[in-house]
C-alpha positions as CSV (number, residue, x, y, z in Angstrom):
1,M,0.0,0.0,0.0
2,E,1.3,3.4,-0.9
3,T,2.2,5.5,2.2
4,T,2.2,9.2,1.9
5,L,2.4,11.2,5.1
6,R,0.7,14.6,4.9
7,P,-1.9,16.6,6.8
8,M,-5.4,15.1,6.2
9,S,-8.9,16.5,6.6
10,L,-11.5,14.6,8.6
11,G,-13.0,13.0,5.5
12,E,-9.5,11.8,4.4
13,I,-8.8,10.4,7.8
14,L,-12.1,8.5,7.8
15,D,-11.4,7.2,4.3
16,R,-7.9,6.1,5.3
17,T,-9.4,4.4,8.4
18,A,-11.8,2.4,6.3
19,Q,-9.0,1.6,3.8
20,L,-6.7,0.3,6.4
21,Y,-9.4,-1.6,8.2
22,R,-10.6,-3.3,5.0
23,T,-7.2,-4.2,3.7
24,H,-5.9,-5.5,7.1
25,F,-9.2,-6.8,8.5
26,L,-7.9,-10.2,9.6
27,L,-4.9,-8.6,11.3
28,F,-6.9,-6.0,13.3
29,A,-9.9,-8.3,14.0
30,G,-7.5,-11.1,15.1
31,I,-5.8,-8.8,17.6
32,S,-9.1,-7.8,19.1
33,A,-10.5,-11.3,19.0
34,V,-7.8,-12.4,21.5
35,Y,-9.3,-10.2,24.1
36,A,-12.9,-10.7,23.0
37,G,-12.5,-14.5,23.1
38,M,-11.0,-14.5,26.6
39,L,-14.0,-12.3,27.7
40,L,-16.4,-14.6,26.1
41,V,-15.0,-17.6,27.9
42,L,-15.1,-15.9,31.2
43,N,-18.6,-14.7,30.8
44,L,-19.7,-18.2,29.7
45,I,-18.1,-19.6,32.9
46,Q,-20.0,-17.1,35.0
47,I,-23.3,-18.0,33.3
48,G,-22.5,-21.7,34.0
49,I,-21.7,-21.0,37.7
50,T,-24.9,-19.0,38.1
51,E,-27.0,-21.8,36.7
52,L,-25.3,-24.4,38.9
53,L,-26.0,-22.3,42.0
54,K,-29.6,-22.1,41.0
55,A,-29.8,-25.9,40.4
56,M,-28.4,-26.4,44.0
57,H,-31.2,-24.1,45.3
58,M,-28.7,-21.7,46.9
59,A,-30.1,-18.6,48.5
60,A,-30.1,-15.4,46.4
61,G,-27.7,-13.7,48.8
62,Q,-25.2,-16.5,48.6
63,Q,-25.4,-16.5,44.8
64,L,-24.7,-12.8,44.9
65,W,-21.5,-13.2,47.0
66,V,-20.2,-16.0,44.7
67,S,-20.8,-13.9,41.6
68,L,-19.0,-11.0,43.2
69,G,-16.1,-13.2,44.1
70,F,-15.8,-14.6,40.6
71,L,-16.0,-11.0,39.2
72,G,-13.2,-10.0,41.5
73,V,-11.1,-12.8,40.1
74,I,-11.8,-12.2,36.3
75,L,-11.8,-8.4,36.4
76,P,-8.0,-8.0,36.7
77,V,-7.5,-10.6,33.9
78,A,-10.1,-8.8,31.6
79,I,-8.4,-5.4,32.3
80,V,-4.9,-6.6,31.4
81,A,-6.3,-8.4,28.3
82,A,-8.2,-5.2,27.3
83,G,-5.1,-3.1,27.7
84,A,-3.0,-5.5,25.7
85,A,-5.5,-5.6,22.8
86,V,-5.7,-1.8,22.6
87,A,-2.0,-1.3,22.6
88,A,-1.4,-4.1,20.1
89,N,-4.0,-2.6,17.8
90,N,-2.3,0.8,18.0
91,R,1.1,-0.8,17.3
92,A,-0.2,-2.7,14.3
93,V,-1.9,0.4,12.8
94,A,1.3,2.4,13.3
95,W,3.2,-0.2,11.4
96,V,0.8,-0.7,8.4
97,N,0.2,3.1,8.1
98,L,4.0,3.5,7.5
99,G,4.0,0.6,5.0
100,Q,5.8,-1.8,7.5
101,P,4.8,-5.5,7.9
102,A,2.7,-6.5,10.9
103,T,1.3,-9.7,12.3
104,I,-0.9,-10.5,15.3
105,R,2.0,-12.2,17.0
106,S,4.5,-9.4,16.4
107,A,2.0,-6.8,17.5
108,Y,1.5,-8.5,20.9
109,K,5.2,-9.3,21.2
110,S,6.2,-5.7,20.8
111,I,3.9,-4.3,23.5
112,W,4.2,-7.1,26.0
113,K,7.3,-5.8,27.8
114,R,5.5,-2.5,28.6
115,I,2.0,-4.0,29.2
116,G,2.0,-2.7,32.8
117,S,2.6,0.9,31.6
118,Y,-0.4,0.6,29.1
119,V,-2.7,-0.9,31.7
120,W,-1.8,1.8,34.2
121,L,-2.3,4.5,31.6
122,M,-5.8,3.3,30.7
123,F,-6.6,2.9,34.4
124,L,-5.6,6.5,35.2
125,I,-7.8,7.8,32.3
126,Q,-10.8,5.8,33.5
127,V,-10.3,7.1,37.0
128,I,-10.2,10.7,35.8
129,I,-13.4,10.1,33.7
130,Y,-15.5,8.0,36.1
131,T,-14.6,9.3,39.6
132,P,-17.2,12.1,39.4
133,F,-19.9,9.6,38.4
134,V,-19.1,7.4,41.3
135,V,-19.3,10.4,43.7
136,I,-22.6,11.5,42.2
137,Y,-24.1,8.0,42.2
138,G,-22.9,7.4,45.7
139,G,-24.4,10.7,46.9
140,M,-27.8,9.7,45.3
141,V,-27.8,6.4,47.0
142,F,-27.0,8.1,50.3
143,F,-29.8,10.6,49.8
144,M,-32.3,7.9,49.0
145,W,-31.3,6.0,52.1
146,K,-31.7,9.1,54.3
147,V,-35.1,9.8,52.7
148,G,-36.2,6.2,53.5
149,V,-36.6,4.7,50.1
150,F,-34.9,1.5,51.3
151,N,-37.2,1.3,54.3
152,T,-40.0,-1.1,53.1
153,A,-42.6,0.2,55.5
154,K,-41.9,3.8,54.6
155,A,-41.7,3.2,50.9
156,Q,-45.1,1.5,50.8
157,H,-46.8,4.5,52.5
158,P,-44.8,7.6,51.4
159,D,-45.8,11.0,52.8
160,P,-46.1,14.0,50.4
161,Q,-43.0,15.7,51.9
162,T,-40.9,12.6,51.3
163,A,-42.2,12.3,47.7
164,L,-41.3,16.0,47.0
165,M,-37.8,15.5,48.5
166,L,-37.3,12.4,46.4
167,L,-38.5,14.2,43.2
168,G,-36.1,17.1,43.9
169,G,-33.2,14.8,44.6
170,L,-33.8,12.8,41.4
171,S,-33.9,16.1,39.4
172,V,-30.6,17.2,40.8
173,F,-29.1,13.8,40.2
174,L,-30.2,13.8,36.5
175,L,-28.8,17.4,36.2
176,L,-25.4,16.3,37.7
177,I,-25.3,13.2,35.4
178,A,-25.8,15.5,32.4
179,V,-22.9,17.7,33.5
180,W,-20.8,14.6,34.1
181,A,-21.5,13.3,30.6
182,I,-20.2,16.6,29.1
183,Y,-17.2,16.4,31.4
184,A,-16.6,12.7,30.4
185,V,-16.6,13.6,26.6
186,L,-14.2,16.5,27.1
187,M,-11.8,14.4,29.2
188,G,-12.0,11.5,26.7
189,L,-11.1,13.8,23.9
190,R,-8.3,15.4,26.0
191,Y,-6.7,12.0,26.5
192,S,-7.7,10.3,23.3
193,L,-4.1,10.2,21.8
194,S,-2.5,8.9,25.0
195,V,-2.3,5.3,24.0
196,P,-0.9,5.9,20.5
197,A,1.7,8.3,21.9
198,S,2.7,5.8,24.6
199,V,3.0,2.9,22.0
200,V,4.8,4.8,19.3
201,E,7.1,6.9,21.5
202,S,7.5,4.5,24.4
203,L,6.3,7.1,26.9
204,K,5.2,6.4,30.5
205,A,1.6,7.0,31.6
206,R,1.8,10.5,32.8
207,K,4.1,11.7,30.0
208,A,1.7,10.1,27.4
209,M,-1.3,11.9,28.9
210,R,0.5,15.3,28.8
211,R,1.6,14.4,25.2
212,S,-2.0,13.7,24.3
213,I,-3.2,17.0,25.8
214,E,-0.7,18.9,23.6
215,L,-1.2,17.0,20.4
216,S,-5.0,16.9,20.5
217,K,-5.4,20.6,20.7
218,G,-7.1,22.0,17.6
219,S,-8.4,18.6,16.6
220,R,-10.7,17.4,19.4
221,G,-13.8,18.3,17.4
222,R,-12.7,16.0,14.6
223,I,-11.8,13.2,17.0
224,F,-15.3,13.6,18.5
225,M,-16.8,13.1,15.0
226,L,-14.8,9.9,14.5
227,A,-16.1,8.5,17.8
228,L,-19.6,9.6,17.1
229,L,-19.6,7.8,13.7
230,I,-18.2,4.6,15.1
231,L,-20.8,4.7,17.9
232,I,-23.5,5.0,15.3
233,V,-22.1,2.1,13.4
234,E,-22.1,0.0,16.6
235,L,-25.6,0.9,17.5
236,I,-26.9,0.0,14.1
237,L,-25.3,-3.4,14.4
238,L,-26.7,-4.0,17.9
239,V,-30.2,-2.7,17.4
240,V,-31.6,-6.0,16.0
241,P,-30.2,-8.3,18.8
242,V,-31.1,-5.8,21.6
243,V,-34.7,-5.4,20.4
244,F,-35.0,-9.2,20.1
245,L,-33.7,-9.8,23.7
246,V,-36.0,-7.1,25.1
247,I,-39.0,-8.7,23.5
248,L,-37.8,-12.1,24.8
249,A,-37.3,-10.8,28.4
250,V,-40.8,-9.2,28.4
251,K,-42.4,-12.5,27.4
252,N,-40.4,-14.3,30.1
253,H,-41.3,-11.8,32.9
254,G,-37.9,-10.1,32.8
255,I,-35.8,-13.3,32.8
256,L,-33.7,-14.2,29.8
257,P,-33.4,-18.0,29.0
258,V,-29.9,-19.4,29.3
259,W,-29.6,-19.9,25.5
260,A,-30.4,-16.2,25.0
261,Q,-27.7,-15.2,27.5
262,I,-25.2,-17.3,25.7
263,S,-26.2,-15.9,22.3
264,W,-25.8,-12.4,23.7
265,Q,-22.2,-13.2,24.7
266,F,-21.4,-14.3,21.2
267,V,-22.9,-11.0,19.9
268,G,-20.6,-9.2,22.2
269,F,-17.6,-11.2,20.9
270,L,-18.4,-10.2,17.4
271,T,-18.9,-6.6,18.3
272,N,-15.6,-6.3,20.2
273,S,-13.7,-8.1,17.4
274,F,-15.1,-6.0,14.6
275,I,-15.8,-2.5,16.0
276,G,-13.0,-2.1,18.5
277,P,-10.2,-1.9,15.9
278,M,-12.0,0.9,14.0
279,Y,-11.5,3.4,16.8
280,A,-7.9,2.4,17.5
281,T,-7.2,2.8,13.8
282,G,-8.8,6.3,13.6
283,L,-7.0,7.5,16.7
284,T,-3.6,6.3,15.5
285,L,-4.2,8.2,12.2
286,F,-5.1,11.3,14.2
287,Y,-1.9,11.0,16.3
288,Y,0.2,10.9,13.1
289,D,-1.8,13.7,11.6
290,Q,-1.3,16.0,14.6
291,R,2.4,15.3,14.7
292,I,2.7,16.2,10.9
293,R,0.8,19.4,11.5
294,K,2.6,20.5,14.7
295,E,6.0,18.9,14.4
296,G,6.7,18.2,10.7
297,Y,6.8,14.5,11.2
298,D,6.4,13.7,7.6
299,I,9.8,15.3,6.8
300,E,11.4,13.5,9.7
301,W,9.9,10.2,8.6
302,M,11.1,10.7,4.9
303,M,14.7,11.4,6.1
304,E,14.6,8.3,8.3
305,A,13.2,6.1,5.6
306,A,16.1,7.4,3.3
307,G,18.6,6.5,5.9
308,L,19.4,10.1,6.8
309,G,19.4,11.6,10.2
310,W,19.2,15.2,11.1
311,P,21.6,16.9,11.2
312,P,23.8,15.1,8.7
313,P,27.0,13.7,10.3
314,W,29.2,15.6,7.8
315,S,27.6,19.0,8.3
316,G,29.6,20.0,11.4
317,I,26.4,20.8,13.3
318,E,26.2,19.3,16.7
319,P,22.7,17.6,17.3
320,G,20.6,19.6,19.9
321,V,22.7,22.8,19.5
322,A,20.9,25.8,17.9
323,Q,22.8,27.2,14.9
324,P,22.4,30.8,13.7
325,A,20.9,31.4,10.3
326,P,23.3,32.7,7.6
327,W,21.6,36.1,7.5
328,A,21.8,36.3,11.3
329,V,25.6,36.6,11.4
330,A,26.7,39.9,12.9
331,P,28.3,42.2,10.2
332,A,31.9,43.2,10.3
333,S,32.9,46.6,11.8
334,P,33.5,49.6,9.4
335,E,37.3,49.5,10.2
336,A,37.5,45.8,9.3
337,E,35.6,46.4,6.0
338,S,38.0,49.3,5.1
339,A,41.0,47.2,5.9
340,A,39.7,44.4,3.8
341,R,39.2,46.7,0.8
342,T,42.6,48.3,0.9
343,G,44.5,45.3,2.1
344,E,46.0,47.2,5.1
345,G,46.4,45.4,8.4
346,V,45.2,42.1,6.9
347,A,47.6,39.2,7.0
348,T,47.3,36.8,4.1
349,P,48.0,33.3,5.4
350,E,50.1,31.0,3.4
351,P,48.2,28.0,2.1
352,A,48.8,25.1,4.4
353,A,49.8,21.8,2.9
354,T,47.0,19.7,4.5
355,D,44.8,17.0,3.4
356,P,41.7,18.0,1.3
357,A,38.5,18.7,3.2
358,P,36.3,15.7,3.7
359,T,33.7,15.2,1.0
360,P,30.1,14.9,2.0
361,P,28.5,11.6,1.4
362,G,27.0,11.2,-2.2
363,I,29.5,13.7,-3.8
364,D,32.6,12.4,-5.5
365,H,35.9,14.4,-6.0
366,E,35.3,15.1,-9.6
367,Q,31.9,16.6,-9.0
368,Q,33.5,18.7,-6.2
């Protein structure tokens, strides 16, 4: 595939995302399928344990504690697997976008040594986004407890004052949730390029987050449109199975049959495998686009691809040392200029018998 790095519009990034996804579908879907398959197996095990406890006529409270214990075991595994899948997808997209070969195995192998850093990065982002929601939800539960909603006798015979307090509390709760939703979107856009930056530049979590804040400036609206379009695609794919499950649950008095629960897990497996790589692909392309716009990465990449570094080793310029532009050199004094014109006071050095100056690479002596 032809690789040309240049600034792209939103439409061009979406087109490039679809192109990469279509031509490397097995690669990206295979990387996500590793995580989705692990999640599928764990969820099927949980369904089996739940049905076994029901068959043993275990009390509802005991079933709840067993389910929570199993969740506590599988949650860390799922978090690590999700972090590995996201990082591996970003790594693979970065490779194929630059015209380099990539496989499922090589993508996972390249990120495995820093898997802890990627998981920690994603954990920090989730904490920043969801901590306000947890506080709001916890405050609402505490308010409902104080009002007496969880008191069976009081809930059956509520007084008008309690009903008004509850209505006011619910209104405030919904308003705060709306404010949190806006906050969550803004924070998600703010840190949207953290994982690509961490994968490509081998940055630690906090440095990657600061890098994302800087790179995403000026392009967060376009990133939001990408996320919105992918969300719409996902909802379109899920609308039929969700409607079917809702109808089935209503017919069975709110309880889904076991076969329906298993079927839903397979739907989740397909969704995670096919939809997840789209967002990772788009974000990685936005990461490169922002580096091209802000840092001239396209020129840097072309020089690296040609085997040239900057500055060239024969140029006499020390890397990292600022050099004055030719027009910025201070002019000579009037006395020096007069002496140069008349030849007075100017010593003409004898030519030294030294070796010829080194020739820059690519220029032979005859051309020089």
